[in-house]
C-alpha positions in Angstrom: -10.7 31.2 -19.2 -13.0 27.9 -18.7 -13.0 25.9 -15.8 -11.9 23.2 -18.1 -8.9 24.8 -18.7 -8.2 25.5 -14.9 -9.1 21.5 -14.4 -6.4 20.7 -17.0 -3.7 23.2 -15.6 -4.1 21.9 -11.9 -4.0 18.3 -13.2 -0.7 19.2 -15.0 0.6 21.0 -12.0 0.0 18.1 -9.7 1.4 15.4 -12.0 4.0 17.8 -12.8 3.7 16.0 -16.3 1.7 16.3 -19.3 1.1 12.7 -19.9 0.3 11.4 -16.7 -1.9 14.3 -16.3 -3.5 13.6 -19.6 -4.5 10.0 -18.2 -5.6 10.8 -15.0 -8.2 13.4 -16.9 -8.6 10.3 -19.8 -8.2 13.2 -22.9 -5.3 13.2 -25.3 -2.3 14.7 -24.5 -2.7 17.0 -27.6 -5.3 18.3 -26.7 -4.7 18.7 -22.8 -1.3 20.6 -24.1 -3.5 22.8 -26.5 -5.8 23.8 -23.5 -2.8 24.8 -21.5 -1.2 27.1 -24.5 -4.8 28.4 -25.1 -4.5 29.5 -21.3 -0.8 30.7 -21.1 -1.8 32.5 -24.3 -5.0 34.2 -22.7 -3.1 35.3 -19.3 0.1 36.2 -21.5 2.4 34.5 -19.6 4.0 31.0 -19.3 2.4 28.9 -16.4 5.1 25.6 -16.8 8.7 25.9 -16.9 8.9 23.0 -19.6 12.1 20.9 -20.0 12.6 16.9 -21.5 12.7 15.6 -17.9 10.4 17.6 -15.8 7.4 20.3 -15.8 7.5 22.9 -13.1 5.1 25.8 -12.4 6.5 29.1 -13.1 6.2 31.9 -10.5 3.2 33.0 -12.1 1.5 29.5 -12.4 2.3 29.1 -8.5 -0.1 32.4 -8.4 -2.5 30.9 -10.5 -2.5 27.5 -8.8 -4.0 28.6 -5.4 -6.8 30.5 -7.2 -7.5 27.6 -9.9 -7.9 25.2 -6.7 -10.4 28.0 -4.7 -12.4 28.5 -8.1 -12.3 24.5 -8.7 -14.0 23.6 -5.5 -16.4 26.7 -5.7 -17.6 25.1 -8.8 -17.9 21.7 -7.2 -19.4 23.2 -4.3 -22.0 24.6 -6.4 -23.3 21.7 -8.2 -23.2 19.7 -5.1 -25.5 22.0 -3.5 -27.8 21.7 -6.4 -27.6 17.9 -6.3 -28.4 18.1 -2.4 -31.4 20.1 -3.1 -32.8 17.5 -5.4 -32.2 14.9 -2.8 -28.9 13.4 -4.5 -25.4 13.5 -3.0 -23.3 13.7 -6.3 -19.7 14.9 -7.3 -16.6 14.2 -5.0 -15.3 14.0 -1.2 -11.5 14.9 -1.1 -10.5 13.9 2.5 -7.1 14.5 3.9 -5.7 12.3 6.7 -2.5 12.0 8.6 -1.6 8.4 8.7 -2.6 6.4 11.6 -4.5 9.4 13.5 -6.1 8.8 16.5 -10.0 8.9 17.6 -11.2 7.6 14.1 -10.7 4.3 11.7 -10.5 5.9 8.4 -11.2 3.0 6.2 -14.1 2.1 8.1 -15.7 5.7 8.0 -15.0 5.7 4.2 -17.0 2.4 3.8 -20.1 3.4 5.9 -19.8 6.9 3.9 -19.6 4.8 0.2 -22.6 2.2 1.3 -24.7 5.3 2.1 -23.7 7.4 -1.0 -22.5 5.3 -3.5 -23.0 7.9 -6.2 -20.0 10.3 -4.6 -16.6 9.7 -5.4 -13.9 9.4 -2.2 -10.4 10.6 -2.9 -8.0 10.5 -0.1 -4.9 12.3 0.5 -2.3 11.8 3.2 -0.2 14.5 4.3 1.5 15.9 7.1 -0.4 18.6 9.1 0.5 22.1 7.5 -0.2 20.5 4.1 -3.8 19.6 5.4 -4.6 22.8 6.7 -3.3 24.8 3.3 -5.6 22.2 1.5 -8.9 22.4 3.2 -8.2 26.5 3.3 -7.5 26.6 -0.5 -10.5 23.8 -1.2 -8.2 21.1 -2.2 -9.6 19.1 0.3 -13.7 19.2 2.0 -12.1 18.4 5.5 -9.1 16.7 7.2 -8.2 14.4 10.0 -5.1 16.2 11.2 -3.3 16.1 14.8 -1.4 18.8 17.0 -3.1 22.0 15.3 -2.9 25.0 17.4 -5.6 27.9 17.4 -3.1 30.5 15.6 -2.5 28.0 12.7 -6.2 27.7 12.0 -9.3 30.2 12.7 -11.9 27.6 10.9 -13.4 25.0 12.8 -11.6 22.0 14.9 -13.4 19.1 16.2 -11.5 17.2 18.5 -11.2 13.3 18.1 -8.8 11.8 20.6 -6.3 13.5 23.3 -3.8 11.1 25.0 -0.5 10.7 26.1 2.6 10.1 24.3 4.9 7.4 25.8 8.8 6.8 25.3 8.9 3.5 23.2 12.3 1.7 23.4 13.9 -1.8 22.7 14.0 -4.7 25.7 17.6 -3.9 25.9 17.3 -0.1 26.6 18.1 1.1 30.2 14.7 2.6 30.1 13.3 -1.0 29.6 12.9 -2.0 33.4 9.4 -3.2 34.6 7.5 -0.3 35.7 10.1 2.2 34.7 9.2 6.0 34.4 11.4 8.6 33.2 11.8 12.6 33.5 12.9 14.9 31.0 16.3 15.1 32.4 16.8 11.2 31.8 16.2 11.8 27.9 19.0 14.3 27.4 21.7 12.9 25.4 19.7 10.0 23.9 19.2 9.4 20.2 15.7 9.6 18.8 13.9 8.1 15.8 10.9 10.1 14.6 8.9 11.2 11.8 9.3 14.3 9.5 8.9 17.8 11.1 5.4 18.2 9.7 3.8 15.0 11.0 1.5 15.2 14.0 3.1 12.9 16.2 7.0 14.9 15.7 4.8 18.2 16.1 3.7 17.0 19.7 7.1 15.9 20.6 9.1 18.5 19.4 6.0 21.1 21.4 6.7 19.1 24.6 10.5 18.8 24.6 10.8 22.7 23.8 8.2 23.5 26.9 10.7 21.1 29.2 13.5 22.9 27.8 15.4 19.7 26.8 17.4 19.5 23.4 17.3 16.5 21.6 18.9 15.1 18.5 16.5 13.4 16.0 18.7 11.0 14.3 16.5 9.0 12.2 13.7 10.6 10.4 10.8 8.4 8.7 7.3 8.7 7.1 5.6 6.0 8.3 5.3 4.3 11.4 6.3 0.7 10.4 9.9 1.8 9.7 9.4 3.7 12.9 9.0 0.6 15.0 11.4 -1.5 13.0 14.2 1.2 14.0 13.3 1.0 17.6 13.3 -2.9 17.6 16.8 -2.8 16.1 17.7 -0.7 19.1 18.9 2.1 16.9 17.1 4.9 19.1 14.2 5.7 21.1 10.9 7.6 20.2 8.3 9.6 21.7 5.3 8.5 20.2 1.4 8.6 20.7 0.4 5.7 23.4 -1.7 3.6 20.7 1.4 3.1 18.6 2.3 0.6 21.5 -0.7 -1.2 21.2 0.1 -2.1 17.3 1.1 -5.4 16.5 4.2 -4.3 15.1 5.3 -3.0 18.4 4.9 -6.3 19.8 8.1 -6.6 22.5 9.0 -3.3 22.5 8.4 -1.1 25.9 6.4 2.0 26.7 7.6 4.2 29.0 5.4 7.1 30.6 7.1 10.6 31.1 6.7 11.9 34.3 6.7 15.2 35.8 5.2 18.7 34.4 5.1 19.5 30.5 3.9 15.5 29.8 3.9 15.4 26.0 0.3 14.8 24.8 -0.9 14.0 21.5 -4.3 15.4 20.1 -6.3 14.6 17.2 -9.1 16.9 15.0 -11.1 17.5 12.2 -10.0 20.3 10.5 -13.4 21.8 8.6 -13.5 24.6 6.5 -16.1 27.6 7.7 -19.7 26.0 7.9 -20.8 28.4 5.1 -18.2 26.7 2.9 -18.6 23.1 4.1 -19.5 20.8 0.7 -22.5 18.6 1.1 -20.2 15.7 1.0 -18.1 17.1 4.0 -21.2 17.3 6.1 -22.6 14.1 5.2 -19.1 12.8 6.3 -19.3 14.8 9.5 -22.5 13.2 10.2 -20.9 9.6 10.2 -17.9 10.9 12.3 -20.2 12.3 15.3 -22.2 9.2 14.9 -19.4 6.8 15.3 -17.9 6.1 18.9 -14.2 7.2 19.2 -11.4 5.0 18.7 
């Protein structure tokens, strides 16, 4: 079993398509197929279920994927460590991030990193919190910027980025929009909510706060991006409980942010998710140096 074969296998697993995987790796499709078949022959089991329309992992393929990602991450870390000793920072930095995460400007941070380390390839993956944790744990991600991570979920290092209250965001015509209004938990009963999918940080923070307050709610409209959420609130299709910095976005102009009074006030926290220090790649260490040097946003 060769690292090249594992790289080919992981690419097909991620793309779920041999042609796209071959294009991504800049190899011929026939060569890629032969490499995967040789790996299956060596392991004596099919790794993919192939049809004319799709390529999906078998149970054996799913088991191999986790170990293959870990092995490739270890090989990259070994190469990067040798380059770092030689005074070179090469290789790949793979960063996972929640959208609109508070406390850091991802674009500015990566631009600064690229200026300092132009030979490092940067890869960015935007995912929900659980996927980010799995990615760092499995070595697929060097580090991640996530939100609302509880200690039982992650036993590695968590570096705080930001902490802020969450607010109720509503349209000007909503009953909560009276100037200076504050709401209590009982006021939220029976309202229709717009929110993100359950794995996104703001949704997790809101769910935890509602559970702690003993208030049930209905999320009628689920979205996967901030702009869609703000548009739906603008149209009066529901209200949203969001981190306070969402209310300062240009797209939120005209919407009303209302505080939640009383106990169990919803709070949004963002963190850097790091692997154990001994497993941190040189690229991750260099990026963290920039995070710690930059003023929080």
